[in-house]
N, C-alpha and C positions, 0 to 999 in steps of 0.2 A: 812537484807541487808541495810535497811533504817537506822538502828541504827549505823551500821558500817560506812556508808556514812556520817552520822551526826558527828560521832567522828572524822573522817578524816578531815572534814571541820572545826572542832572546836579544832584542836590540840593545837592551841595557847591559848585557854581558856578552857581547859578540865575541870577545876573545876566547871564551870557553867553547865556542862553536868551531874554532879553526881546525881542530883535529878531525872533527866530523866532516867538515868541508873538504879537507885534504883527502880523506878516504873516499868521499863521493867523487872528487875529481879523478882519482886513480881509477875508480870503476868506470867513469865516463871515458877515460883513455882506452880502456879495454873495448868499449863500444865504438871506437874510432871517432869520438867527438873531438872536433878541432876548435881552436880559438874563435874562428868566425861564426861557428854555430851559436855561440852564446848571444851574439847580437841579434840573430834571427829569433831565438827563443825569447829574448827580452822584448823585441817588437811585438811578437805574438802575444806575450803576456799582457802588455799594455793595451793592445787592441781588445783582447778578451775582457779585461777589466773594464775598459771603456764601454763595451757593448753590454756587459752584465750590470754595471752600476748606473749607467745612463747619466742623469743629471747629478748623481752623487759622486761621479768621477770628476771632482773639482781639480783646478790647477794644483792645489795643495796636496790632494790625494795622489795625483799623478807624480808630483815631485817626490813624495815619500816613497812611492813604489820604484821610481827610477833610482833613488838613493839605495834602497834595500837591494834591488836586483844588481845594482852596480857593485855593492859590497860583496854580495854572494858570487857573482861571476868573476870579479877581480881576484878574490881569494882562490877560487877554483882554477882560474887560468894560471895564476902564479904557482899553485901546487902542482898542476899538470906539467909544468916545465921544469920542476925540480928533478935532479938526478934520482934515479930509482933507489939508490942506497939511502938517500935522505928521506924520500917520500914513502918508502916501504915501512 
């Protein structure tokens, strides 16, 4: 959740977050996280936000979170598939 919060706060300068996201992806690899897990986490995040925000979880808010999580997970998936010499 901290990573998602950091991405939300840094949307205007997302490029600066890429090194941190790559490092996070490498840590996730050590925990045996696979590409398919990101979709499950994204679905759980959206469900949690919908439950917590209720009527404030508008279509625009949903779309924004889908976009943010898509950026985060795509960057992490890409980094996790990089050769170790490049990702280290």
